[in-house]
C-alpha positions in Angstrom: -36.1 -73.0 -48.4 -34.3 -70.5 -50.6 -37.3 -68.1 -50.2 -37.0 -68.4 -46.5 -33.3 -67.7 -46.5 -33.7 -64.7 -48.8 -36.4 -63.4 -46.5 -34.2 -63.7 -43.4 -31.3 -62.0 -45.2 -33.6 -59.2 -46.2 -34.7 -58.8 -42.5 -31.1 -58.9 -41.4 -30.1 -56.2 -43.8 -33.1 -54.1 -42.7 -32.2 -54.6 -39.1 -28.6 -53.7 -39.7 -29.6 -50.5 -41.5 -32.0 -49.5 -38.7 -29.2 -50.2 -36.2 -26.9 -47.9 -38.2 -29.5 -45.1 -38.1 -30.1 -45.6 -34.4 -26.4 -45.5 -33.8 -26.0 -42.2 -35.7 -29.0 -40.8 -33.8 -27.5 -41.8 -30.5 -24.2 -40.2 -31.3 -25.9 -37.0 -32.4 -27.9 -36.9 -29.2 -24.8 -37.6 -27.2 -23.0 -34.7 -28.9 -25.9 -32.4 -28.2 -26.0 -33.6 -24.6 -22.3 -32.8 -24.2 -22.9 -29.3 -25.7 -25.8 -28.7 -23.3 -23.8 -29.9 -20.4 -20.9 -27.5 -21.3 -23.3 -24.6 -21.7 -24.9 -25.5 -18.3 -21.5 -25.5 -16.6 -20.7 -22.1 -18.2 -24.1 -20.7 -17.0 -23.4 -22.2 -13.5 -19.9 -20.5 -13.4 -21.4 -17.2 -14.5 -24.1 -17.5 -11.9 -21.5 -18.2 -9.2 -19.6 -15.1 -10.4 -22.7 -12.9 -10.3 -23.7 -14.3 -6.8 -20.2 -13.4 -5.6 -20.5 -9.8 -7.0 -24.0 -9.6 -5.5 -22.5 -10.6 -2.1 -19.8 -7.9 -2.4 -22.4 -5.3 -3.4 -24.6 -6.3 -0.4 -21.6 -6.0 1.9 -20.7 -2.6 0.6 -24.3 -1.5 0.8 -24.4 -2.6 4.4 -21.2 -0.7 5.1 -22.6 2.4 3.5 -25.8 2.2 5.6 -23.8 1.6 8.7 -21.5 4.5 7.9 -24.5 6.8 7.2 -26.1 5.8 10.5 -22.9 6.5 12.5 -22.4 9.8 10.7 -26.0 10.8 11.4 -25.4 9.9 15.1 -22.3 12.1 15.0 -24.1 15.1 13.6 -27.0 14.6 16.1 -24.4 14.7 18.8 -23.1 18.0 17.3 -26.6 19.4 17.3 -27.0 18.6 21.0 -23.7 20.2 21.7 -24.6 23.3 19.8 -28.0 23.6 21.6 -26.1 23.5 24.9 -23.8 26.3 23.7 -26.5 28.5 22.3 -29.1 28.1 25.1 -30.4 31.5 25.8 -28.8 33.1 22.8 -31.6 32.7 20.2 -30.2 35.2 17.7 -27.6 32.6 16.6 -29.9 29.6 16.5 -31.2 30.4 12.9 -27.6 30.4 11.6 -27.0 27.0 13.3 -30.2 25.6 11.8 -29.1 26.7 8.4 -25.7 25.0 8.8 -27.3 21.8 10.1 -29.7 21.7 7.2 -26.9 22.1 4.7 -24.9 19.3 6.5 -27.9 17.0 6.5 -28.2 17.5 2.7 -24.5 16.6 2.4 -25.0 13.6 4.7 -27.6 12.1 2.3 -24.9 11.7 -0.4 -23.5 8.2 0.0 -20.3 8.9 -1.8 -18.4 11.7 -3.6 -18.6 10.9 -7.2 -15.4 11.4 -9.2 -16.0 11.5 -12.9 -12.8 10.0 -13.9 -10.7 8.6 -11.0 -7.0 8.8 -11.7 -5.6 7.1 -8.7 -3.9 3.7 -8.4 -4.0 0.7 -6.1 -0.4 0.1 -4.9 2.7 2.2 -5.5 5.0 -0.8 -4.8 3.4 -2.7 -7.8 4.7 0.0 -10.2 8.1 0.4 -11.8 10.1 3.5 -10.7 9.3 5.2 -14.0 5.6 4.6 -13.4 5.9 5.8 -9.8 7.6 9.0 -11.0 4.8 9.5 -13.5 2.1 9.1 -10.9 3.9 11.4 -8.4 4.2 14.0 -11.2 0.6 13.5 -12.0 -0.3 14.0 -8.4 1.6 17.4 -8.1 0.1 18.6 -11.4 -3.4 17.7 -10.3 -3.3 20.4 -7.6 -5.5 23.5 -8.4 -3.5 26.6 -9.2 -5.0 28.4 -6.2 -5.0 26.8 -2.8 -5.9 28.8 0.3 -3.1 27.7 2.6 -1.2 31.0 2.7 -3.1 32.1 5.8 -2.0 29.0 7.6 1.6 29.4 6.5 1.6 33.0 7.6 0.6 31.9 11.1 2.5 28.6 11.5 5.2 28.8 8.9 6.5 26.0 6.7 5.9 23.1 6.8 3.6 23.2 9.9 1.2 25.5 8.1 0.7 22.9 5.3 0.0 20.3 8.0 -2.6 22.6 9.6 -4.1 23.5 6.2 -4.7 19.8 5.2 -5.9 18.8 8.6 -8.5 21.6 8.7 -9.8 21.5 5.1 -10.3 17.7 5.0 -11.5 14.9 7.3 -10.7 11.2 7.5 -12.5 9.0 5.0 -11.6 5.3 4.7 -11.5 3.5 1.3 -14.8 1.8 0.4 -15.1 -1.8 1.6 -15.0 -3.0 -1.9 -11.6 -1.4 -2.5 -8.6 -3.0 -0.8 -6.4 0.1 -1.4 -6.6 3.2 -3.5 -4.3 6.2 -3.8 -6.4 9.2 -4.8 -4.9 12.1 -6.6 -4.8 15.4 -4.6 -7.6 16.9 -6.8 -9.8 14.0 -5.9 -9.0 14.3 -2.2 -9.8 18.0 -2.3 -13.1 17.4 -4.2 -14.1 14.6 -1.7 -13.0 16.9 1.2 -10.9 14.1 2.6 -9.5 10.6 2.3 -7.4 8.1 4.3 -3.8 8.2 5.3 -2.2 7.8 1.9 -4.6 10.3 0.3 -4.0 13.0 2.9 -0.2 12.3 2.8 -0.1 12.5 -1.0 -1.9 15.9 -0.9 0.6 17.3 1.6 3.5 15.8 -0.3 2.3 17.4 -3.5 1.9 20.8 -2.0 5.4 20.7 -0.5 6.9 19.6 -3.8 5.1 22.3 -5.7 6.5 24.9 -3.3 10.1 23.8 -3.9 10.7 21.4 -1.0 12.3 18.8 -3.2 13.7 16.8 -0.2 10.1 15.6 0.5 9.1 11.9 0.5 6.2 9.6 1.4 7.2 7.5 4.3 5.3 4.3 5.4 5.5 1.6 8.0 4.0 -1.9 7.5 2.8 -4.2 10.3 1.6 -7.8 10.1 -1.8 -6.8 8.9 -1.8 -3.0 8.8 0.1 -0.1 7.3 0.4 3.6 7.4 1.7 6.5 5.3 3.0 9.9 6.3 5.3 12.6 4.8 9.0 13.2 5.6 10.5 16.5 4.5 13.7 18.5 5.0 13.3 22.3 5.2 16.2 24.7 6.0 18.4 21.9 7.2 15.8 20.3 9.6 13.7 17.2 9.2 9.9 17.2 9.7 7.6 14.2 9.9 4.1 15.2 8.9 1.6 12.4 9.9 -1.8 14.0 9.1 -4.0 10.9 9.6 -2.0 10.0 12.7 -2.3 13.7 14.0 1.5 13.8 14.7 4.0 16.5 13.6 7.4 16.3 15.2 5.8 15.4 18.5 3.0 17.9 18.2 -0.8 17.3 17.9 -3.5 19.5 16.4 -6.9 20.0 18.1 -10.1 21.9 17.6 -10.2 23.6 21.0 -13.5 24.8 22.5 -15.0 25.8 25.9 -18.4 24.4 26.9 -20.5 25.8 29.6 -22.7 23.3 31.4 -24.5 23.8 34.7 -22.4 26.9 35.4 -19.1 25.0 34.9 -16.8 25.7 31.9 -15.2 22.6 30.4 -12.2 22.6 27.9 -13.0 20.3 24.9 -10.3 19.3 22.5 -11.2 17.3 19.4 -8.8 15.9 16.7 -9.5 17.9 13.5 -9.9 14.9 11.1 -12.9 13.6 13.1 -14.9 16.8 12.2 -16.3 17.7 8.7 -14.2 20.6 7.3 -17.2 22.9 6.9 -18.1 22.4 10.5 -14.5 23.2 11.5 -14.4 26.3 9.4 -17.7 27.5 10.9 -16.6 26.9 14.5 -13.3 28.8 14.0 -14.8 31.6 11.9 -17.6 32.2 14.4 -15.0 32.1 17.3 -16.6 29.1 18.9 -13.3 27.2 18.6 -9.6 27.8 18.0 -6.8 25.8 16.5 -4.6 24.4 19.2 -1.1 23.0 18.6 0.4 21.2 21.6 2.8 18.3 22.3 1.6 14.8 22.6 0.5 14.1 26.2 3.6 13.3 28.2 5.8 14.3 25.2 7.6 17.3 23.8 8.1 19.1 20.5 10.9 17.4 18.6 12.5 20.4 17.0 15.9 20.2 15.4 16.7 16.6 16.5 18.5 14.1 14.3 16.5 12.1 11.8 17.1 8.7 13.4 15.7 10.0 16.7 12.7 11.6 14.9 11.9 8.4 13.2 12.2 6.4 16.4 9.9 8.8 18.2 7.3 8.5 15.4 7.4 4.7 15.5 7.2 4.7 19.3 4.0 6.9 19.0 2.4 4.2 16.9 3.6 1.4 19.1 1.9 3.2 21.9 -1.3 3.1 20.0 -1.1 -0.7 19.7 0.5 -1.0 16.2 3.6 -3.2 15.4 5.6 -1.6 12.6 8.1 -4.2 11.2 9.1 -2.7 7.8 9.5 0.8 6.3 9.3 2.4 2.9 10.6 5.7 1.6 9.1 6.8 -1.7 9.7 9.8 -4.0 10.9 10.9 -7.4 13.5 8.3 -8.3 13.3 7.0 -4.8 12.0 3.7 -3.5 13.7 2.2 -0.5 12.5 -0.5 1.9 14.1 -1.8 5.0 13.4 -3.2 8.4 15.9 -0.9 10.1 15.2 2.6 11.3 18.9 3.3 11.3 19.2 2.3 7.6 16.1 4.3 6.7 17.6 7.4 8.4 21.0 6.9 6.8 19.5 6.5 3.3 17.3 9.6 3.6 20.2 11.7 4.8 22.4 10.4 2.0 20.0 11.2 -0.9 19.1 14.6 0.6 22.7 16.0 0.8 
């Protein structure tokens, strides 16, 4: 009997020891399982992030392809137009072919590569000191020699600067992957263009460098859109330079041409920012086109009017294009003013410019 009890106790002790080992093994396996599960969740999150970036890249790639296709169609249309002009004048065709070949090469470049972009996303996200530094950086980024003197000699200041920027650049929207980006003027010049804030910052910087210190960036914001232009005071008069909007104190710029078709001459006027600057230069230089400055259809030149009326006319121009400005900004060195009132905006600009 005692032997049997001793045997059972030995078995019980052995079973208890084995249970202890199994319990430790189970806990170790459970710990490793938790670690693997955590690693899996991290990998899953990383995969989701990579898939999101892939989707963004695919969307941008699709936009680039679409933009390239539309640009190719645009230049093909230009080719057809040139062939119509030059029909029967074969001596000029080789020159045209040379230009088209060059433009086709340019067209194959998806984007203008900037080695070290120095722009920013949103001016309003900065402190005033940071805005001042950025505006100073913008002015200092301008090359020492800019060929705008010929335009100023013809059109004066500041209209000559408006014409210069409009005819040496063309409109380029920000990439689809970038919500907003203010390029420095040297980047805009290198890219041969930009969108409204880039072109406005270029004109602003040129005016500031030339001593027009009462010069500001002016913007309106709608429910889902916004727009930037330049407001400057020169010799006691206010001028609103809206390059991307093709509006200058009630005036518009055009590349003006005459086309002969079936014995009939047609007048053709195109907005300058819709045409590549090298094409514009060639058309004007070869006397196929001229620079036309004329009032907005149904409007008049707003010369010497008070600032409030000028701002109201500018806003009315955009309302006529289907936009709904509801808020306004005035930005400059030590200046950042926002309001929903044109009257307050005009009063503030007059006050700081005295």
